[in-house]
LUMFIKE-746792 format. One record per residue (C-alpha): residue number from 1; residue in one letter; x, y, z. Coordinates in pm, 1 decimal, decimal comma, padded with zeros to 6 digits. Example, Ala and Ser with C-alpha at 12.3 -4.5 7.8 and 13.67 -1.06 7.14 Angstrom:
2
+-------+------+----------+----------+----------+
: kolpa : baba :       px :       py :       pz :
+-------+------+----------+----------+----------+
:     1 :    A :  01230,0 : -00450,0 :  00780,0 :
:     2 :    S :  01367,0 : -00106,0 :  00714,0 :
+-------+------+----------+----------+----------+
This chain:
142
+-------+------+----------+----------+----------+
: kolpa : baba :       px :       py :       pz :
+-------+------+----------+----------+----------+
:     1 :    X :  11043,5 :  08230,1 :  10206,2 :
:     2 :    X :  10923,6 :  07873,3 :  10160,7 :
:     3 :    X :  10931,1 :  07916,6 :  09782,8 :
:     4 :    X :  11290,8 :  08027,8 :  09808,6 :
:     5 :    X :  11367,1 :  07714,1 :  10009,8 :
:     6 :    X :  11199,0 :  07497,5 :  09747,4 :
:     7 :    X :  11390,0 :  07670,0 :  09467,4 :
:     8 :    X :  11714,7 :  07618,0 :  09654,2 :
:     9 :    X :  11629,7 :  07252,9 :  09708,8 :
:    10 :    X :  11549,8 :  07211,8 :  09338,7 :
:    11 :    X :  11882,0 :  07374,5 :  09250,2 :
:    12 :    X :  12051,5 :  07135,6 :  09492,1 :
:    13 :    X :  11890,6 :  06838,1 :  09319,2 :
:    14 :    X :  11999,9 :  06969,0 :  08978,1 :
:    15 :    X :  12354,7 :  07016,8 :  09105,3 :
:    16 :    X :  12352,4 :  06665,0 :  09250,6 :
:    17 :    X :  12231,9 :  06526,9 :  08915,9 :
:    18 :    X :  12518,4 :  06709,7 :  08741,4 :
:    19 :    X :  12755,9 :  06559,2 :  08995,5 :
:    20 :    X :  12626,8 :  06210,5 :  08917,2 :
:    21 :    X :  12669,9 :  06275,5 :  08544,5 :
:    22 :    X :  13026,0 :  06395,1 :  08602,6 :
:    23 :    X :  13097,5 :  06086,5 :  08813,3 :
:    24 :    X :  12957,1 :  05862,0 :  08538,3 :
:    25 :    X :  13187,1 :  06034,6 :  08286,9 :
:    26 :    X :  13476,6 :  05972,4 :  08523,7 :
:    27 :    X :  13390,7 :  05601,9 :  08537,6 :
:    28 :    X :  13372,7 :  05589,5 :  08157,7 :
:    29 :    X :  13711,2 :  05760,2 :  08132,4 :
:    30 :    X :  13856,5 :  05514,5 :  08384,0 :
:    31 :    X :  13715,5 :  05220,8 :  08184,9 :
:    32 :    X :  13877,6 :  05362,4 :  07870,7 :
:    33 :    X :  14204,3 :  05388,4 :  08061,7 :
:    34 :    X :  14180,1 :  05021,2 :  08159,4 :
:    35 :    X :  14109,5 :  04926,1 :  07797,7 :
:    36 :    X :  14409,6 :  05127,5 :  07683,1 :
:    37 :    X :  14627,1 :  04959,6 :  07946,3 :
:    38 :    X :  14507,1 :  04616,2 :  07835,3 :
:    39 :    X :  14594,1 :  04707,0 :  07476,3 :
:    40 :    X :  14938,7 :  04810,3 :  07597,6 :
:    41 :    X :  14984,6 :  04470,6 :  07764,8 :
:    42 :    X :  14875,3 :  04295,1 :  07444,8 :
:    43 :    X :  15118,3 :  04504,1 :  07242,9 :
:    44 :    X :  15395,9 :  04419,2 :  07486,6 :
:    45 :    X :  15312,5 :  04048,2 :  07457,0 :
:    46 :    X :  15327,7 :  04078,6 :  07077,0 :
:    47 :    X :  15663,6 :  04250,8 :  07114,5 :
:    48 :    X :  15792,5 :  03959,5 :  07324,4 :
:    49 :    X :  15668,9 :  03713,8 :  07059,9 :
:    50 :    X :  15847,9 :  03910,8 :  06791,3 :
:    51 :    X :  16163,1 :  03911,8 :  07000,8 :
:    52 :    X :  16141,6 :  03535,5 :  07046,3 :
:    53 :    X :  16101,5 :  03496,2 :  06670,4 :
:    54 :    X :  16402,6 :  03721,0 :  06624,2 :
:    55 :    X :  16606,2 :  03499,9 :  06857,5 :
:    56 :    X :  16509,0 :  03189,8 :  06659,7 :
:    57 :    X :  16602,7 :  03358,8 :  06334,7 :
:    58 :    X :  16931,9 :  03479,9 :  06480,8 :
:    59 :    X :  17024,3 :  03124,0 :  06578,6 :
:    60 :    X :  16987,1 :  03021,5 :  06215,2 :
:    61 :    X :  17209,8 :  03301,7 :  06082,0 :
:    62 :    X :  17584,8 :  03328,2 :  06105,1 :
:    63 :    X :  17747,3 :  03370,9 :  06443,0 :
:    64 :    X :  17802,9 :  03744,1 :  06404,2 :
:    65 :    X :  17449,4 :  03807,9 :  06292,3 :
:    66 :    X :  17320,9 :  03581,1 :  06567,4 :
:    67 :    X :  17500,8 :  03786,8 :  06832,3 :
:    68 :    X :  17348,0 :  04107,4 :  06695,4 :
:    69 :    X :  17004,3 :  03949,6 :  06681,9 :
:    70 :    X :  17029,0 :  03832,5 :  07042,9 :
:    71 :    X :  17132,4 :  04181,5 :  07154,3 :
:    72 :    X :  16838,1 :  04328,9 :  06968,9 :
:    73 :    X :  16609,3 :  04066,4 :  07117,9 :
:    74 :    X :  16728,4 :  04153,4 :  07467,9 :
:    75 :    X :  16658,2 :  04519,8 :  07398,6 :
:    76 :    X :  16315,3 :  04425,4 :  07266,0 :
:    77 :    X :  16236,9 :  04227,7 :  07581,4 :
:    78 :    X :  16342,6 :  04522,7 :  07795,3 :
:    79 :    X :  16120,4 :  04753,9 :  07591,9 :
:    80 :    X :  15829,3 :  04508,7 :  07621,5 :
:    81 :    X :  15879,1 :  04490,0 :  07999,2 :
:    82 :    X :  15870,9 :  04870,6 :  08014,1 :
:    83 :    X :  15550,4 :  04864,0 :  07811,3 :
:    84 :    X :  15392,3 :  04622,7 :  08059,8 :
:    85 :    X :  15497,8 :  04845,7 :  08349,5 :
:    86 :    X :  15343,5 :  05147,2 :  08177,2 :
:    87 :    X :  15021,7 :  04952,6 :  08115,4 :
:    88 :    X :  15007,0 :  04851,2 :  08481,8 :
:    89 :    X :  15048,3 :  05215,8 :  08580,9 :
:    90 :    X :  14763,0 :  05299,7 :  08346,0 :
:    91 :    X :  14541,4 :  05041,6 :  08517,9 :
:    92 :    X :  14630,1 :  05188,8 :  08858,2 :
:    93 :    X :  14547,6 :  05537,5 :  08734,4 :
:    94 :    X :  14215,3 :  05411,3 :  08596,6 :
:    95 :    X :  14134,3 :  05249,1 :  08932,5 :
:    96 :    X :  14203,9 :  05580,3 :  09104,4 :
:    97 :    X :  13970,1 :  05747,1 :  08855,7 :
:    98 :    X :  13695,5 :  05498,2 :  08942,7 :
:    99 :    X :  13748,4 :  05567,2 :  09313,6 :
:   100 :    X :  13725,6 :  05941,4 :  09251,3 :
:   101 :    X :  13407,0 :  05892,2 :  09047,5 :
:   102 :    X :  13254,2 :  05683,5 :  09328,1 :
:   103 :    X :  13333,2 :  05964,3 :  09572,7 :
:   104 :    X :  13161,8 :  06206,1 :  09334,7 :
:   105 :    X :  12849,6 :  05987,5 :  09331,0 :
:   106 :    X :  12849,9 :  05976,2 :  09710,3 :
:   107 :    X :  12882,0 :  06354,4 :  09725,9 :
:   108 :    X :  12596,4 :  06392,0 :  09477,2 :
:   109 :    X :  12377,8 :  06158,3 :  09686,8 :
:   110 :    X :  12451,5 :  06371,8 :  09992,8 :
:   111 :    X :  12350,8 :  06677,5 :  09790,4 :
:   112 :    X :  12018,2 :  06514,4 :  09702,8 :
:   113 :    X :  11957,9 :  06430,6 :  10069,5 :
:   114 :    X :  12032,3 :  06789,9 :  10164,9 :
:   115 :    X :  11796,0 :  06915,0 :  09894,1 :
:   116 :    X :  11520,9 :  06682,6 :  10021,1 :
:   117 :    X :  11571,0 :  06818,5 :  10372,2 :
:   118 :    X :  11541,5 :  07169,8 :  10228,6 :
:   119 :    X :  11210,5 :  07078,0 :  10062,2 :
:   120 :    X :  11082,7 :  06933,4 :  10390,4 :
:   121 :    X :  11183,9 :  07248,5 :  10575,5 :
:   122 :    X :  11016,8 :  07463,5 :  10311,2 :
:   123 :    X :  10698,6 :  07253,7 :  10339,6 :
:   124 :    X :  10702,0 :  07301,7 :  10717,5 :
:   125 :    X :  10736,5 :  07674,6 :  10656,3 :
:   126 :    X :  10429,1 :  07666,2 :  10429,0 :
:   127 :    X :  10232,4 :  07474,9 :  10693,5 :
:   128 :    X :  10322,8 :  07731,2 :  10958,7 :
:   129 :    X :  10239,8 :  08028,8 :  10736,0 :
:   130 :    X :  09857,6 :  08027,7 :  10808,1 :
:   131 :    X :  09928,6 :  08043,4 :  11182,3 :
:   132 :    X :  10158,1 :  08338,1 :  11127,8 :
:   133 :    X :  09892,8 :  08513,9 :  10919,0 :
:   134 :    X :  09633,2 :  08453,7 :  11192,0 :
:   135 :    X :  09867,4 :  08593,4 :  11454,6 :
:   136 :    X :  09942,5 :  08893,9 :  11239,9 :
:   137 :    X :  09572,3 :  08965,9 :  11184,1 :
:   138 :    X :  09496,6 :  08922,8 :  11555,3 :
:   139 :    X :  09781,2 :  09159,5 :  11630,8 :
:   140 :    X :  09641,8 :  09428,3 :  11395,6 :
:   141 :    X :  09284,4 :  09390,9 :  11526,8 :
:   142 :    X :  09377,8 :  09383,6 :  11894,9 :
+-------+------+----------+----------+----------+
């Protein structure tokens, strides 16, 4: 009975360790998401720079071409703004992933504590076993 308790506790510790590993993977995935979002912001900034260059070039061209260039630049700025919004959403999603991973680590720690309690209970069962054997032998002799 005590051995079964110890085996269960060991399984609980292994499951908790797997939970910690899964949480660590979640944190890594969230960090990658933040990196991707930062790259998106950089790309959007480059897009704005390109748009600004386009505006400057359009001012140097003829009036008709300038008007077209300004319209394109405005569209480019709008697209860059959308890119920044998408990157910000990516950062928020990554933060949520980190929170979920932290919850996973907490759950794994609770699992380890439960497994340790199981080992303690199993040890108490082993300590009480000799008394039970003595009682059983006294019962068969008496």
